[in-house]
C-alpha positions in Angstrom: -139.1 -155.7 24.8 -140.4 -152.8 22.7 -144.0 -153.1 21.3 -144.4 -151.9 17.7 -147.8 -151.3 16.3 -148.2 -151.2 12.5 -151.5 -150.2 11.0 -153.1 -149.7 7.6 -156.1 -147.4 6.9 -157.8 -146.3 3.7 -158.9 -142.7 4.6 -161.3 -142.5 1.6 -160.4 -139.4 -0.4 -159.0 -137.3 2.5 -159.1 -133.7 1.2 -160.0 -130.1 1.9 -163.5 -129.1 0.7 -164.7 -126.2 -1.3 -166.9 -123.5 0.6 -170.4 -124.9 1.1 -169.3 -128.5 0.2 -170.3 -131.2 2.8 -168.9 -132.9 4.7 -166.2 -130.4 5.5 -162.7 -131.5 6.4 -163.3 -130.4 10.0 -166.4 -132.7 10.2 -164.4 -135.6 8.9 -161.5 -135.0 11.2 -163.9 -134.8 14.2 -164.7 -138.5 13.6 -161.4 -139.8 12.2 -158.9 -138.3 14.6 -160.2 -140.5 17.4 -159.7 -143.4 15.0 -156.0 -142.4 14.6 -155.6 -142.0 18.3 -157.1 -145.5 18.9 -154.6 -147.1 16.5 -151.6 -146.0 18.6 -149.6 -146.8 15.5 -145.8 -146.5 15.3 -146.0 -147.1 11.6 -149.1 -146.1 9.7 -149.8 -147.1 6.1 -152.4 -144.8 4.5 -154.3 -144.9 1.2 -156.4 -142.2 -0.6 -154.6 -139.2 0.8 -155.1 -136.2 -1.5 -152.7 -133.3 -1.9 -153.5 -129.6 -1.5 -152.2 -126.5 -3.2 -151.1 -123.2 -1.8 -150.0 -120.3 -4.0 -146.3 -120.4 -4.8 -145.7 -123.6 -2.9 -145.4 -127.3 -3.9 -148.5 -129.4 -3.5 -148.5 -130.9 0.1 -150.3 -133.2 2.4 -152.0 -130.4 4.4 -155.3 -132.2 5.1 -153.3 -135.2 6.5 -151.2 -133.0 8.6 -154.4 -131.5 10.1 -155.8 -134.9 10.7 -152.6 -136.0 12.6 -152.4 -132.8 14.6 -152.9 -133.5 18.3 -152.0 -137.2 17.9 -148.8 -139.0 18.7 -148.0 -139.0 14.9 -148.0 -135.2 14.7 -144.7 -134.1 13.2 -143.8 -137.6 12.1 -142.1 -138.3 8.8 -144.5 -138.6 5.9 -143.2 -140.7 3.0 -145.5 -140.4 0.1 -145.9 -141.5 -3.5 -145.2 -138.6 -5.9 -145.2 -137.6 -9.6 -141.9 -136.5 -11.2 -143.2 -133.0 -11.6 -144.5 -132.3 -8.0 -144.1 -133.1 -4.4 -147.2 -135.3 -4.1 -150.0 -136.5 -6.4 -153.2 -134.4 -6.4 -155.3 -137.5 -5.5 -154.9 -140.9 -3.9 -151.4 -140.8 -2.5 -150.0 -143.7 -0.5 -148.3 -142.4 2.6 -146.3 -144.2 5.3 -146.2 -142.2 8.6 -143.7 -142.9 11.4 -141.3 -141.3 13.9 -138.9 -144.1 13.4 -135.9 -143.5 11.1 -136.6 -143.9 7.4 -133.5 -145.1 5.6 -134.9 -145.6 2.0 -138.0 -145.2 -0.1 -139.0 -146.0 -3.7 -142.2 -146.2 -5.7 -143.0 -148.7 -8.4 -145.5 -148.4 -11.2 -145.1 -150.9 -14.1 -141.4 -151.0 -13.2 -141.2 -154.8 -12.5 -144.3 -155.7 -14.7 -144.7 -154.2 -18.2 -148.0 -152.8 -19.2 -150.3 -155.2 -21.0 -151.2 -154.8 -24.7 -154.9 -155.5 -25.2 -157.4 -154.9 -28.0 -160.8 -153.9 -26.6 -163.5 -155.9 -28.4 -166.6 -154.0 -27.2 -165.2 -150.4 -27.7 -167.2 -148.3 -30.2 -165.6 -148.4 -32.6 -163.5 -151.5 -31.7 -159.8 -151.0 -31.3 -158.0 -151.4 -34.6 -154.9 -152.5 -32.7 -154.0 -153.2 -29.1 -153.8 -150.4 -26.6 -151.6 -150.2 -23.5 -153.2 -151.2 -20.2 -151.1 -150.0 -17.3 -151.6 -149.7 -13.6 -153.0 -146.4 -12.3 -151.4 -146.3 -8.8 -147.9 -147.0 -7.7 -146.6 -149.3 -4.9 -144.7 -147.5 -2.1 -141.7 -149.3 -0.5 -140.2 -147.7 2.6 -137.3 -149.0 4.6 -137.5 -148.3 8.4 -135.1 -148.9 11.2 -137.0 -150.6 14.0 -136.2 -150.6 17.8 -133.7 -153.6 17.7 -131.7 -151.8 14.9 -132.8 -154.1 12.1 -134.6 -152.9 8.9 -138.3 -153.4 8.3 -139.4 -153.2 4.7 -142.9 -151.7 4.6 -144.8 -152.0 1.3 -147.9 -149.8 1.1 -150.4 -150.8 -1.7 -153.8 -149.7 -3.1 -154.8 -152.0 -5.9 -157.4 -151.3 -8.6 -161.0 -151.6 -7.5 -163.5 -153.9 -9.0 -165.3 -151.0 -10.6 -165.2 -151.6 -14.4 -162.7 -149.6 -16.4 -164.3 -147.3 -19.0 -164.7 -148.8 -22.4 -165.1 -146.2 -25.2 -168.7 -145.9 -26.3 -170.1 -148.2 -23.6 -171.2 -145.7 -21.0 -174.6 -144.0 -21.1 -173.7 -142.2 -17.9 -171.6 -142.8 -14.7 -174.0 -145.5 -13.5 -175.3 -147.0 -16.7 -173.7 -149.3 -19.2 -174.9 -149.6 -22.8 -174.3 -153.3 -23.0 -173.7 -156.2 -20.7 -170.6 -157.3 -22.6 -169.2 -153.8 -22.3 -169.6 -153.9 -18.5 -168.0 -157.4 -18.5 -165.0 -156.2 -20.5 -164.6 -153.2 -18.3 -164.5 -155.6 -15.3 -162.0 -157.7 -17.1 -159.7 -154.8 -17.8 -159.9 -153.7 -14.1 -159.0 -157.3 -13.0 -155.9 -157.1 -15.3 -154.8 -153.9 -13.7 -155.3 -155.4 -10.2 -153.5 -158.5 -11.1 -150.6 -156.6 -12.6 -150.2 -154.7 -9.3 -150.3 -158.0 -7.4 -147.6 -159.4 -9.6 -145.5 -156.3 -9.2 -145.9 -156.5 -5.4 -144.8 -160.2 -5.4 -141.8 -159.4 -7.6 -140.8 -156.6 -5.3 -141.0 -159.0 -2.3 -138.9 -161.5 -4.1 -136.4 -158.9 -5.2 -136.0 -157.8 -1.5 -135.5 -161.5 -0.4 -133.0 -162.2 -3.2 -130.8 -159.5 -1.6 -131.5 -160.6 2.0 -133.2 -163.9 2.5 -133.8 -162.9 6.2 -135.5 -159.6 5.3 -138.5 -158.6 7.4 -141.3 -157.5 5.1 -144.8 -156.1 5.8 -147.2 -155.6 2.8 -150.2 -153.6 3.9 -153.0 -151.6 2.3 -156.2 -151.7 0.4 -156.0 -154.8 -1.9 -159.6 -154.5 -3.1 -159.7 -158.2 -3.0 -160.6 -160.8 -0.3 -158.0 -163.2 1.1 -158.8 -166.2 -1.2 -158.8 -164.2 -4.4 -156.1 -164.9 -6.9 -154.4 -161.5 -6.6 -154.0 -161.9 -2.8 -152.9 -165.5 -3.0 -150.4 -164.6 -5.7 -148.6 -162.3 -3.2 -148.9 -164.7 -0.4 -147.0 -167.5 -2.3 -148.3 -170.3 -0.1 -146.6 -173.7 -0.6 -150.0 -175.2 -1.3 -150.0 -173.1 -4.5 -146.4 -173.2 -5.6 -146.0 -176.8 -4.6 -142.4 -176.0 -3.7 -141.3 -176.4 0.0 -138.0 -174.7 -0.8 -140.0 -171.5 -1.0 -141.4 -171.7 2.5 -139.3 -168.8 3.8 -140.8 -166.6 1.1 -144.4 -167.1 2.1 -146.3 -164.0 3.4 -148.9 -164.6 6.1 -152.1 -162.6 6.5 -152.3 -161.6 10.1 -156.1 -161.2 10.0 -156.3 -164.9 10.3 -156.0 -164.6 14.1 -159.1 -162.4 14.2 -162.3 -164.4 14.8 -164.1 -164.9 11.5 -167.3 -163.0 12.4 -165.2 -159.9 13.0 -162.9 -160.3 10.0 -164.0 -157.6 7.6 -162.9 -154.1 6.7 -165.8 -153.0 4.4 -169.5 -153.5 4.6 -171.2 -153.9 1.2 -174.7 -155.1 0.3 -175.2 -156.5 3.8 -172.0 -158.5 3.9 -168.7 -157.8 5.5 -165.7 -158.0 3.1 -162.0 -158.3 4.1 -160.3 -156.0 1.5 -157.6 -154.4 3.6 -154.8 -156.7 4.6 -151.4 -156.9 6.3 -149.2 -159.7 5.0 -145.9 -160.4 6.8 -142.9 -162.7 6.2 -142.8 -165.8 8.4 -139.8 -164.5 10.4 -142.0 -161.7 11.8 -144.4 -164.3 13.3 -141.9 -164.8 16.2 -142.5 -161.1 17.0 -146.2 -161.1 16.3 -148.6 -160.6 19.2 -152.0 -160.0 17.7 -154.3 -158.1 15.3 -157.2 -155.7 15.6 -159.8 -154.6 13.0 -161.7 -151.5 14.1 -164.9 -152.2 12.3 -167.6 -151.6 15.0 -169.1 -148.6 13.3 -168.9 -149.5 9.6 -172.0 -148.7 7.7 -173.2 -150.4 4.5 -171.5 -148.2 1.9 -173.7 -149.6 -0.9 -177.0 -148.4 0.7 -179.0 -145.8 -1.3 -178.7 -143.1 1.3 -175.2 -143.9 2.7 -173.8 -140.6 1.4 -170.7 -138.9 2.7 -172.7 -136.1 4.3 -174.3 -138.7 6.6 -171.1 -140.8 7.1 -168.1 -138.4 6.9 -165.7 -141.1 8.2 -164.1 -143.6 5.9 -165.9 -146.6 4.5 -162.9 -148.7 5.5 -161.9 -150.1 8.8 -158.2 -149.8 9.9 -156.2 -153.0 10.6 -153.5 -153.1 13.3 -150.8 -155.6 13.9 -148.7 -155.7 17.1 -145.1 -156.9 17.2 -142.4 -157.0 19.9 -138.8 -156.2 19.3 -135.9 -156.6 21.7 
C-alpha cells in the first residue's frame, strides 16, 4: 500500500515585498516553510499565490518556489491558473503542486455558468440597466496519475469572500459604507459570485462523472463558507437535499467530519473558529481514506484590532490534510 497525502492551504497573499515593507518574504517563509514540511503532502492545493516579474521574462511563481525550497516539494510540477496574456496572474493564483504525473489541466471561469445580469438598486446613480456580474477567480481542474495507475481529478477552488462587493457611490472609504442598504446589496452581490462559483464547481464535478461514473474526485480549497452553507451543500449534493437516491454515487463527502468538532476550524474570527477551507471527495475515495488533520494550533484572531501582518507573518488560514492509501 502507498500512502498519499493531499493538502489544501490558503497562503494569504504570498508575494515578494518592496524594500522596507514588512513582513518580508523571508520572515514569512521562516514561519511557513515548517508548515509545508509538516504537511508531507504528495498533492498540495494552494490559494492566494502571487506572481512575480523579472525583466524580459514571463511572470512566474518565484515566491512560491522560494517557499518550497528545501522541502520535499522542491522542483515539483506547479500547475497554476493563468491569464491568456501571461504565464500566471499577478495576484491570487490557484496552484496544484505535485511530483506525481500531471496528465491534464484546465481552468474554468464562467464557462459552465454564465455571468448574471443584475441592476444595482443602491448605486449612485442607480443602474439604468442591468450590469454583468461575473466571478473574479477561476476554478483549477488538474488530472493526476496516482500510485495505482488510476486518475485523480483534483479541483482547486477559492470562492468569493463575504466582503461586500463595491457599489458605485456607496463607499466613504475602504472601511465605511454610506448606507446600510448599500452594504447589504454589496453583500448580496458577493453571495451571487460565490454561489456562481459553487454551481460551476458542481457542474464540473457532474461533467467529469458523466464521462466516467467511477471517477475519483477531490475538491479542495478556500470556500469562504462553512459546511452547512448553501454554496458548500450545493457542491456536496447530499441525497437529503436532492431527494434522489439514484444520485448517491455523485455525493461529495467533506473529510473534515472525522476531525473532532472542537478542532474543526481553519480560520479564527471574532473569537470563533470557522471551517472555511474544505476537502470534499467522491464516495469511492472513502475506501482509501485513512484520516484528516487540520493544523490550526497557532491560529490568531485575524479580526483583532492589532492582528496585523507584521505581527503575524504566517497565513490566517490553517491547512487541511487528507490521507489516502492506494495499492
